VOGU-3710 file (C-alpha; in Angstrom, 3 decimals, decimal comma):
1> mryvvqrllt> -24,528/20,128/0,198  -24,775/19,257/3,891  -24,092/15,615/3,061  -21,121/16,547/0,884  -19,672/18,737/3,623  -20,118/15,969/6,198  -18,327/13,493/3,954  -15,516/15,921/3,244  -15,036/16,495/6,970  -14,513/12,750/7,487
11> fplillgvsl> -11,766/12,608/4,860  -8,965/13,858/7,156  -9,898/11,354/9,881  -9,928/8,435/7,459  -6,682/9,513/5,842  -5,121/9,886/9,282  -6,052/6,291/10,083  -4,695/5,111/6,745  -1,451/7,026/7,273  -0,929/5,441/10,689
21> lvfisirlvp> -1,715/1,959/9,378  0,615/2,129/6,386  3,352/3,814/8,414  3,411/0,947/10,892  2,837/-1,811/8,325  5,762/-0,932/6,075  8,093/-0,939/9,080  6,979/-4,436/10,043  8,505/-5,732/6,801  11,960/-7,220/7,576
31> gdaivamlgt> 14,897/-5,061/6,537  15,171/-1,363/5,858  16,271/1,023/3,120  19,947/0,387/3,904  19,622/-3,390/3,512  17,492/-2,978/0,380  20,133/-0,729/-1,175  23,291/-2,634/-0,210  22,026/-6,200/0,163  24,473/-8,534/1,895
41> eaglltpdqr> 27,100/-5,783/1,915  25,073/-3,935/4,541  26,605/-6,248/7,143  30,069/-4,884/6,287  29,197/-1,323/7,321  30,832/0,163/10,364  28,544/1,558/13,084  29,376/5,107/12,016  28,631/4,374/8,367  25,324/2,749/9,229
51> aalaayfgid> 24,387/5,656/11,493  25,163/8,127/8,710  22,996/6,195/6,234  20,197/5,876/8,767  20,234/9,640/9,258  20,212/10,140/5,474  17,134/7,894/5,053  15,454/9,397/8,122  15,232/6,132/10,083  17,594/7,091/12,883
61> qpiwsqylrw> 14,809/8,469/15,108  12,216/6,548/17,166  9,231/5,412/15,117  6,826/7,828/16,822  9,182/10,708/16,063  9,407/9,643/12,409  5,614/9,524/12,163  5,090/12,938/13,722  7,723/14,469/11,472  6,116/12,913/8,403
71> laglfqgdlg> 2,642/13,965/9,574  3,813/17,544/10,038  5,066/17,514/6,466  1,677/16,280/5,227  -0,058/19,364/6,589  2,339/21,433/4,483  1,731/19,341/1,349  5,088/17,582/1,675  4,951/13,785/1,304  8,692/13,448/1,722
81> issiygkpvl> 11,567/12,647/-0,631  11,795/9,320/-2,449  15,047/7,539/-1,681  14,831/5,665/-4,989  14,256/8,605/-7,319  15,702/11,416/-5,227  12,634/13,560/-5,952  9,598/14,678/-3,951  7,147/11,812/-3,523  4,236/13,854/-4,881
91> tvilerfplt> 6,187/14,585/-8,066  6,883/10,877/-8,606  3,231/9,978/-8,005  1,919/12,616/-10,405  4,314/11,349/-13,073  2,854/7,836/-12,827  -0,788/8,674/-12,154  -1,836/9,699/-15,716  -1,114/6,196/-17,004  -3,086/4,537/-14,209
101> lqlslmsmvi> -5,983/6,968/-14,626  -6,183/6,424/-18,383  -5,890/2,645/-18,002  -8,680/2,670/-15,413  -10,973/4,785/-17,589  -10,372/2,617/-20,649  -11,051/-0,536/-18,619  -14,284/0,993/-17,320  -15,448/1,939/-20,816  -14,776/-1,586/-22,088
111> algvgvplgv> -16,445/-3,234/-19,095  -19,569/-1,072/-19,157  -19,801/-1,077/-22,946  -19,791/-4,869/-22,987  -21,315/-5,805/-19,629  -24,455/-3,650/-19,559  -25,766/-4,628/-23,030  -25,054/-8,311/-22,351  -26,791/-8,114/-18,977  -29,834/-6,452/-20,528
121> laasrnerps> -29,877/-9,024/-23,337  -29,727/-11,916/-20,877  -32,479/-10,461/-18,671  -34,800/-9,751/-21,606  -34,323/-13,328/-22,839  -34,433/-15,020/-19,457  -33,901/-18,805/-19,513  -33,426/-18,819/-23,278  -30,288/-20,119/-25,033  -28,876/-16,605/-25,416
131> dlvvrvlaml> -29,302/-16,050/-21,666  -27,448/-19,283/-20,954  -24,586/-18,307/-23,264  -24,216/-14,896/-21,590  -24,227/-16,451/-18,111  -21,567/-18,989/-19,096  -19,390/-16,234/-20,558  -19,831/-14,165/-17,395  -18,811/-17,071/-15,179  -15,803/-17,721/-17,416
141> gqstpnfvva> -14,768/-14,086/-17,193  -15,050/-13,962/-13,417  -13,155/-17,216/-12,898  -10,206/-16,387/-15,186  -7,357/-14,504/-13,449  -6,109/-11,299/-15,052  -2,611/-12,628/-15,562  -3,957/-15,592/-17,561  -5,900/-13,262/-19,856  -2,830/-11,042/-20,279
151> iliiyvlsvy> -0,565/-13,969/-21,157  -3,129/-15,359/-23,610  -3,451/-11,973/-25,334  0,321/-11,651/-25,708  0,643/-15,260/-26,902  -2,150/-15,080/-29,474  -1,027/-11,736/-30,857  2,628/-12,712/-31,113  2,256/-16,318/-32,343  -0,770/-16,107/-34,642
161> fgfvpamgif> -0,616/-12,495/-35,781  3,090/-11,764/-35,472  2,353/-8,656/-33,443  3,914/-7,891/-30,082  1,962/-5,403/-27,920  3,779/-2,241/-26,913  5,374/-2,858/-23,535  7,338/-0,646/-21,194  6,407/2,619/-22,938  3,653/5,148/-22,444
171> tpflvdplas> 2,759/8,189/-24,505  0,572/10,721/-22,661  -2,901/11,009/-24,140  -2,581/14,753/-24,706  0,660/14,250/-26,641  -0,592/11,572/-29,066  -4,101/10,205/-28,334  -4,004/7,376/-30,895  -0,579/6,140/-29,819  -1,559/6,353/-26,157
181> igqlifpait> -4,758/4,339/-26,668  -2,891/1,802/-28,805  -0,308/1,242/-26,066  -2,927/0,672/-23,355  -5,717/-1,088/-25,247  -4,564/-4,635/-24,483  -3,921/-4,015/-20,769  -7,336/-2,313/-20,665  -8,975/-5,347/-22,292  -7,235/-7,560/-19,754
191> lgfafaasvt> -8,591/-5,561/-16,815  -11,972/-4,980/-18,415  -12,560/-8,680/-19,137  -13,247/-9,749/-15,548  -14,949/-6,460/-14,722  -17,275/-6,850/-17,717  -18,264/-10,284/-16,410  -19,226/-8,807/-13,036  -21,152/-5,970/-14,690  -23,011/-8,490/-16,849
201> risraamldv> -24,173/-10,526/-13,876  -25,170/-7,471/-11,831  -26,997/-5,906/-14,795  -28,892/-9,124/-15,493  -29,986/-9,568/-11,879  -31,038/-5,920/-11,536  -32,968/-5,966/-14,821  -34,830/-9,142/-13,831  -35,983/-7,438/-10,629  -37,053/-4,253/-12,389
211> lsddyvrtar> -38,840/-6,010/-15,252  -41,261/-7,558/-12,745  -42,243/-4,188/-11,209  -45,709/-2,695/-11,651  -44,645/0,371/-13,633  -42,970/-1,848/-16,243  -46,140/-3,910/-16,646  -48,109/-0,675/-16,922  -45,814/0,588/-19,674  -46,326/-2,651/-21,565
221> akgaspasvi> -50,100/-2,461/-21,079  -50,084/1,042/-22,568  -48,523/-0,327/-25,731  -44,889/0,763/-25,264  -42,493/-1,112/-27,535  -40,241/-3,782/-25,957  -37,163/-1,643/-26,676  -38,753/1,393/-25,017  -39,753/-0,641/-21,968  -36,229/-1,980/-21,515
231> whhalpnavi> -34,076/1,044/-22,352  -36,279/3,942/-21,180  -38,298/2,497/-18,300  -36,362/-0,418/-16,798  -32,694/0,326/-17,381  -32,465/3,712/-15,582  -33,696/2,059/-12,386  -31,632/-1,100/-12,846  -28,355/0,750/-13,352  -27,879/1,803/-9,703
241> pvvtlsgvef> -26,250/-1,503/-8,614  -23,980/-1,202/-11,647  -22,936/2,289/-10,523  -22,107/0,915/-7,071  -19,983/-1,876/-8,531  -18,311/0,491/-10,978  -17,386/2,942/-8,242  -15,745/0,278/-6,091  -13,941/-1,291/-9,046  -12,755/2,081/-10,345
251> gyllggaviv> -11,334/2,869/-6,920  -9,368/-0,372/-6,986  -8,149/0,290/-10,516  -6,866/3,718/-9,475  -4,798/1,894/-6,884  -2,901/0,302/-9,730  -3,277/-3,131/-11,286  0,050/-4,528/-10,104  0,046/-7,838/-11,992  -1,127/-6,388/-15,299
261> eqifalpglg> 1,313/-3,496/-15,035  4,108/-5,979/-14,353  3,227/-8,208/-17,320  2,939/-5,307/-19,760  5,815/-3,403/-18,081  3,690/-0,309/-17,577  5,065/2,454/-15,333  1,885/2,958/-13,305  1,057/3,323/-9,629  0,894/-0,432/-9,080
271> rlvldaitqr> 4,488/-1,013/-10,123  5,517/2,124/-8,282  4,203/0,802/-4,975  5,698/-2,649/-5,587  9,143/-1,216/-6,358  8,916/1,101/-3,355  8,125/-1,798/-1,018  10,953/-3,880/-2,468  13,423/-1,020/-2,018  11,976/-0,056/1,398
281> dyalvqgtvl> 11,316/3,469/0,185  9,151/4,341/3,183  8,219/7,832/2,074  7,142/6,669/-1,379  5,061/3,765/-0,038  3,346/5,979/2,521  2,665/8,798/0,074  1,358/6,523/-2,694  -0,972/4,570/-0,405  -2,317/7,813/1,041
291> fiafnflvvn> -2,863/9,163/-2,484  -4,729/5,993/-3,479  -6,895/6,170/-0,344  -7,828/9,772/-1,132  -8,832/8,792/-4,672  -10,964/5,980/-3,302  -12,788/8,356/-0,951  -13,473/10,822/-3,768  -14,790/8,076/-6,060  -17,124/6,745/-3,347
301> llvdlayval> -18,468/10,249/-2,738  -19,132/10,734/-6,449  -20,920/7,373/-6,594  -23,217/8,375/-3,723  -24,049/11,633/-5,478  -24,687/9,751/-8,727  -27,491/7,820/-7,014  -29,537/11,006/-6,688  -28,860/12,006/-10,288  -30,001/8,597/-11,527
311> dpririggr> -33,000/8,242/-9,232  -34,428/11,479/-7,740  -36,461/9,402/-5,269  -33,271/8,740/-3,339  -32,406/11,292/-0,680  -28,909/10,735/0,647  -29,452/12,706/3,815  -32,336/10,480/4,842  -30,497/7,199/4,565
//
């Protein structure tokens, strides 16, 4: 509990640093909300018209004043108003987050469900043909960009099977679970493909290390079956690196898979941030990035706590 409290106390400091970084970074991008909205016609505005629009978008004050005003709103749970949607930023984020969360979870299930068994298989058959095949597949998965996998999936399904994946729509899981899974299964496979390759390689390397430990040899000497040695003795200790990788990858997925969401026209956080940057919606960019950073911190904390659950020999406080 002391460790958890210490980590929670660092959250505000980290989020403060993230807020300052994103606040400055988005304003370094050429143009502003007025130019993004009006395009070339922004040059035809009179000084009074431009001043009125600047006041409407909240960019008429010095940058330090804008930051302090936005920071004061954060302490009250107010992330600002989106200039694109005309709604509170938090409302817009929470509308898009369920899709990104479900897509991330489905990608994780696919990656772990494929990667861990393949890694265990390769390690238990080290230097055999099956091990070589798994390693080649893992290298292929890691070296193939997500957008290539997505385009291949769409091409194969549409040309050879006459089926076009659902694009641009999303049914909440609680409304219709089967329809929701069906709409996200191909984007999830796209994201899970490369992640499964990484999990496979990490699982194989970790299992090879564990299989050479003394307690594994002792279990074999006592007559334990090969399956029992692998799944009950070796795997629980080899899974910790996989948990680390999964936590980091899940944090990135919660940030939104921009390219995959663009290809499949999914209204997730990735597309939300991209559209906000394009339209110079400062409040929406700042709020979304801060929300993603908070999710990443929570996921990392849960991963650290999972270490103790998986291996009681680990004591976080003593690290």
